[in-house]
N, C-alpha and C positions, 0 to 999 in steps of 0.2 A: 839527585833528580827530584825528589819528591817537591821541591819548591815549584816546580813547573806543572803540577797537577794539583787541582781542587781538592781541599780536605773530604767535602760532602757532595760534590759535584761531579759532572762525569765530563771527559773529553770526546768529542764525536768528531771524526773525519766524515766529509763529503767528498767523495772520488769521482769526476765527471770527465767523461773522455772526450777530448775535442773533435769537434767534426769526425765524429767516429766512423760513419761509412767511408767517408772519402779518405780518412788517413788510413783505414785497413786495406783499402786499393792501393795508397801509394806505398805502402808497406809490401803489398804483394808485388807491384810493379815500379820501384823506384823512378824510373823514366818520367813517372807522372808527378814526381816532387818540385814544387815551386811553379806549377803551372794552374791555371784556372780549371778545376775539376767539379763536374756535378754529378750526384746519383739520383737518376730521376727512372719513373715507369717508361712503359713503351708508347711513346707518342701514337703510335698506330690504333693503339686501343684506347686512345684519348685519356691516359694514364700519366701523361707528359707534366707532372707536376716536381718540382725540384723537392726531395727528400731532405737533401743534406748539400753541403757544397764546402768546398776547401776556403781557406782564408783567403787565398789570390782571387777566387770567384768573388768573395763579398766585396771585395776592394771596389768592384765594377758595379756594385748594388745588388748583385744575385742573392736571394734570400729565399730559406726554406720556405715551400707551398707555393711558389711563384710559378706560372705556366711557363712551361718549356720554351715557347716561343718568344715570350718577353724576355726570359733570361739570356736568349741567344741575340736579342735584340740589343741587350745592353752590353754582352760579352761575346763578339761573334768567333772569338777563338776557344770559347767555352767547348772543352772535352766533357762527353757525356757517358756515363757507365750507367749500366741497369744493374739493380740491386741483386747481390748475391749473398743471400742469407746464411747459407751453410757457411760461408768466410767470416761473415760477422758473428756468427754464433760461437763459432771456434775461438776468434780473436776475444769473444767478451769472456768465454770460459776461462782462456788464459789469465784474462785481466784478474777475474775473481780468485783464481788459485793464487795469484800474487799477494792477493790482498788478505787472504788467509794464512799466509806465511806469518803476518803480523800481529792478527787478532782472530779468535774464534768468533767473535761478534760481529760477522759482515751480514748486512741485510742488502741484497740485489733488490732497485726498484726499477729497474730496466735493463735492457741489454746493454746500456754504455754507462750506468751510474749506480753507485751503493753508497750506503753508510757504514761505517766502521766505528765499534767502540774500543778506543785504546786506553781507557781509564787504568786498566791493572798493568799496563808497559811501563810504569814509572821507573822500573828498576833496569830498564833496557836504554831508552834513548828519550831525549825530549819531544814533545809532539811536534816541532817544526823538524826535527832531525828524521823522525820516523814518516813523515810527511814526503821530505825530500828524498828520503831512500825508496820509498813506493814510487814516486815519480821517476826517479832514476832507473828502477828496476823495470818498470813497464816500458821506460822509452828502449832501454838497452835491450831487453829480450824481446820485446814483440814491436819494436821501432813504432811505436803509438804515444801521441802526447795525451796529457791529461791536466787538469786543474782540480786543485785540492782547497775546500775550506776546512778551517779548524775553528770549532766553536764548543760552548757548552751544551749544545742541543741541535738536533736536527735542522730545525729551521733556519738557525743561525749558521749552521755548517753549510746548508744547501746555497743560502743568501752569499755567503763568503766566496764559495767556489765560482759563482758567476762573476764576481768582481773583476777577476784577472784572468784573460783568456788571450791565445792559448799558454799552457805551461806555467801558471800562476800557483802560487801559495798563499793565501789569505787568511789572517787570523781575524776572527770577529768576536770580542767579547761583550758581554752585556753593558760595561762601562763605553763601549764603543757606538753603541746605538745611535744616539742623539748626533753624533757626529757623520755616522756612516749610513746609517738606515733613514733615520726621519727625514732628510732632505729630499729622499726620492720620491717620484711621481707614485700614486699607490697602485697604478696599474703595473708599475717594475716590482711589486713585492709577490714574491713565491706565493701562489694559492690565489691570487686575484687575477681574473679573466677580464677581458673588454667588457663583457656585461656587467659584471659585479661593480669594476670600476666606475662604469657610468651610472651605477645606481647609487654608489657612493659619492659620486661628484653631484648628485642630486641635493644631498644633504651638506653640501659646500666641503666635502673631504675630498682634498686635491692629492695631498703628500701623505707619506708612512706616519708623520707626526701627527697630521691631523685626525688619522684613524685611531692612533695610539691615545689620544685625548677625546675621542669621539663620547657622545652619550650612549650609555648602554642600553637603554630602553628603545631609542631610535635606531640603533643598529639590530636589535633581537626584530623590531617591528618590520625592518627593511629586509634583513637577511635571514632571521632566525636565529638559530644557535649558530650557525655559521659566522654570523656578523660577530658575535662575542667571542669566537676562536679566533678570527682574524684580529681582533683588537687586542688580544693576548699575543699574539706573533708579533705584532708591531711594537709590543713593550718588551719582545724578546722571550717571552714565557711559551715553552714546548715540553709538555710532559710526555712525549714519546720515547719509548726504548727503542734501542737497535734490536730488532727480533728477526734472527736467521731464518725461522721457520716460516715468516710470513710469505716467503716464496711460494708457499705451498696452498696459500689460499686463493680459492676461486670464488668470485662473484657472479661471474657469467661467462658464457662462451658463446661467441658469434662469428659470423663470418659475413661480408660485404663484398660487393664486385660494381665496377662502374662498367656499364653497357657500352660495347664499341659505337652504337648509335641510340639517340633516342627511340623509344619505339610506343606505339600503343597496341601492339598484337598482345592481346590477353594470353593467348595459347604459349607465346613466346617467353612472356614474363612468367609464367607458373611454371614453364620449364627450368627457368633460371632459379626460380626460388625452390623447386625441387632438389637442384643441384646443391644449393645453398645448404638446404637441409641435411642432405646426405655428408656434407663436409662436418657440420656441428654435431651430426650424431656420430661421426666417427670420433671426434675429439671428445665428446662426452663418454663415450666407450673407453678411450684410451684413459682417461680421467677416473674412470669407474664413479662417476656420478650423474644424477639425475636433476631436472628442474621442474621449477612448478610454475614458471611464468613464461610464456612464449612472447616475444616482441617481434614487429616487423617493422621495417625503414623503408620509406620510400622518398625518393629525392626526384623531382620533376626538373623540366629543361630550364627552369628559372631559376634553379638552385634552390627551391623551396623544398624544405626537408620535414616529413611528418613521421612521427614513431606512434606506433599504437600497440598495447600488450593486451593480454589476458591472463589471468589466473585460471590454471587447469586442475580438474577435480584429482585427476591421477598424474603423478609425475611421468615426464616424457624423459624419453632416450633414444627412442628408434625413429629412423627416417619417416616412416609411414605416418606415426602419431604426429610428429612435429610437423610434417606438412598439412596435414588434416587442418591443425590449428592456424598454420601460416596462412593458407588458402584462403580461408574464411576470412582472416584479418584482412588481408589485401583485397579481396572482393568487396569486403565491406566499407573500407576507408578510400580505395583508389577513386579518385574522380575523374579518370579518363584521360587524364593530360600525360604527353609523353614523358615517359619514365626515363632517368638518366642513372640512378643508382638503386639497387636492392640489398636489404640486408636482412638477416635472420639472425636473432639472439634469444639464448635460453638464460635467464637469470634464476634468482633464488636457490641456487644449487647445493644438494646434501648429498652426503656419500649414498651410493646406491644400496647398499647393506642396511642403512637406516632409514630407508624411504619405506612407508606403509601404504600400499596400495587402498584407496577407498573403493571396494567392490560395489560396482553398481548391477542393475538388473541384467546388464548385457555381459558384465565380464564374471558374473558367479559362477555361471555353468562351466565355464573354461577353467577358471580358478580352482574350483572344488575339484574337478578332476585331477589337478595336479597336488591336492592336498596329500595324499599318501606318499608322495617323493617328498614334498616339504618336511613330513615327520620325519622320514628316514635322514634326510640331511641334517634337521634339528639334533638329532640324536646323535648321529657322527660328531658333529661339531661340538656338542656338549661333550662327549667323551673325549675327543682327540684335539681340541682346539677350534676357535673360531675361523681359523683359515685353514684349516686341513682340508676342507672340501667344500666346492660350491658349484651352482649350476654353471655349464658350461665352461670356457677356459679364457682365465684371467689374462690376458696378454700383458706384457711388460711394458709400461707406459712410456712411449716414444717421444712424448710432446707432440708439439703441432707441427704440422708440414708446411715448411717455408717455401716449398717448391711451388706451391701453387700461386698463378697469378691473382687468381681472385681472394687470397686468405689476406685480409687488410686488418687481421685483430693483432695486435700486439700486446701480450701481458707478461705476467712473470713467470711464465711456464718455458720461457727459451732456455731455461739451464736443464729442464729435466732430461735424464738420459734415457 
């Protein structure tokens, strides 16, 4: 089996579930199989946007993010299901449990996709045999289809998994790049969005080959260090390792909600912000982290979105502190136009027990009163261990609640138990 594995490189798989939410619903209710199915929000709350749809629906032109009314116009027989995140989370956990049967190096990147490093599996099967076994097992045990990319690094594995859907297995080697990757329009390259593609087009970069051969100085001037990184990707270079622990990395915690109707009622808008702050505070507490930057997002009826943030002197976690900063940001930057969507996010997160409060004139007195307690805690922790005792009760991290209709934050904490 050694001949199927590189002597010095890695063998990476990217497993991507096909039309995941719709497929889960079909597995739960087999009568939906073979029918045009879409998962969408509640149209009464103006969240009638297609989240995902079956391949049968796609044949009618139905696409992700398409308004529900437009999808129904294209496909009158479209079956609509509202999201059931508990169901999807359970299916996701089952999928990753299967992947870990083949390798300890499994890195979830979202609820329906992940990377695997199978380099050390050369004594078992070939990469193609392993990919085929994974695909078959997920399909037979969970009744869910997936596509798998096989490559020497993450970028090429991700690119490969997109090349054949549904139920595809694609191998993409570096020697295949000129034939399989370079002819593609640059916007189809993983990591290049529409705005980045437009910027690249201004330099005459239309294809992945153009990007692979682009001038370094021009790319860096246009896109900064990310421009050079994208050029490396276009040449098949990606040094990132498969990191199972990256699922526990948090960069931000946020919540946003689309309002039932556009409004200019400031009292109503502030009430919504207050509720969002409560949800964010709850998730910060669950993760035992605090943040040093507060950001507010405002989208008006014309779909123009502004985000404004501020660095705070003392790390925030409590709802009251978060609302104080969010309210000031909103009042300062809202221009009075009817608001369609509001969001609150806390960024630059750090572990709560590593945060150091910057005492000011107003917090010094209350903090000083607690100093004897802190001294006792410190002595006990020093004697019996860091986690032996702490202020309050540290609850078990249950992860985010997907029951909330207002929770639109999807990050890698979906597998937290």
